[in-house]
C-alpha distance (Angstrom), angle and dihedral (degrees) to the residues before:
residue distance angle dihedral
X1 . . .
X2 3.78 . .
X3 3.79 125.1 .
X4 3.79 112.1 -154.2
X5 3.79 133.9 -178.6
X6 3.78 122.6 -134.5
X7 3.79 135.5 175.4
X8 3.80 113.7 -111.6
X9 3.81 92.8 -120.1
X10 3.81 91.7 51.2
X11 3.81 89.7 47.9
X12 3.80 90.3 49.3
X13 3.80 93.8 48.1
X14 3.83 92.4 46.6
X15 3.78 100.9 32.3
X16 3.82 95.6 134.7
X17 3.80 92.5 52.1
X18 3.81 92.4 44.6
X19 3.80 91.2 48.9
X20 3.81 91.0 49.1
X21 3.82 89.8 51.4
X22 3.80 91.1 50.1
X23 3.81 93.8 48.8
X24 3.80 100.9 37.1
X25 3.81 100.4 36.5
X26 3.82 101.8 27.5
X27 3.80 89.4 -120.8
X28 3.78 121.4 163.6
X29 3.78 122.1 -147.1
X30 3.78 127.2 -154.5
X31 3.80 104.0 -154.6
X32 3.78 115.4 -147.6
X33 3.77 129.2 -160.5
X34 3.79 117.6 -169.0
X35 3.83 88.0 -4.1
X36 3.82 92.5 -60.0
X37 3.83 123.2 112.2
X38 3.80 108.7 -111.4
X39 3.83 108.5 161.5
X40 3.78 144.9 4.3
X41 3.79 125.4 -132.2
X42 3.80 116.2 -157.8
X43 3.79 136.5 154.4
X44 3.77 122.6 -92.5
X45 3.82 90.4 -116.3
X46 3.83 90.2 51.7
X47 3.81 90.1 49.6
X48 3.81 90.8 50.2
X49 3.83 89.5 50.8
X50 3.80 90.4 51.6
X51 3.80 91.5 50.9
X52 3.80 90.3 52.2
X53 3.81 94.8 40.2
X54 3.75 125.7 123.6
X55 3.79 120.8 -105.9
X56 3.81 89.6 -102.4
X57 3.81 93.0 54.3
X58 3.80 91.1 46.8
X59 3.80 89.1 50.4
X60 3.79 90.0 54.9
X61 3.81 91.5 52.5
X62 3.81 91.3 45.1
X63 3.82 90.9 52.5
X64 3.81 90.7 50.1
X65 3.81 90.9 50.7
X66 3.80 92.0 49.8
X67 3.81 90.9 50.1
X68 3.79 93.4 54.4
X69 3.80 97.5 38.2
X70 3.78 116.3 101.7
X71 3.78 116.8 -116.5
X72 3.76 124.1 -146.6
X73 3.77 126.7 -162.1
X74 3.77 124.3 -167.0
X75 3.76 114.5 -120.0
X76 3.78 94.6 14.4
X77 3.80 112.0 165.9
X78 3.79 112.6 -118.8
X79 3.79 98.3 -166.8
X80 3.79 126.0 4.1
X81 3.81 90.5 -170.5
X82 3.82 97.0 68.1
X83 3.78 109.3 144.9
X84 3.80 123.1 -140.3
X85 3.82 92.6 -106.3
X86 3.86 89.5 56.4
X87 3.82 92.8 59.2
């Protein structure tokens, strides 16, 4: 079972092909908008398997989701090299 990433506009423009891939090949798609993961597309049978999965299998999926999820930190420095005329 392959997990692929795809931009939301590409997914939108190729929805039929993406849906066929999900259904026929049990692929999963992580859909990104502005380079950030926003949604997952998976088949109904894959979803049913996840609901019935063991704790270990769910842990694997949870780890994958955490790896692809964006993290935000308050007060994070954007650029340490800001010059005085940029302030």
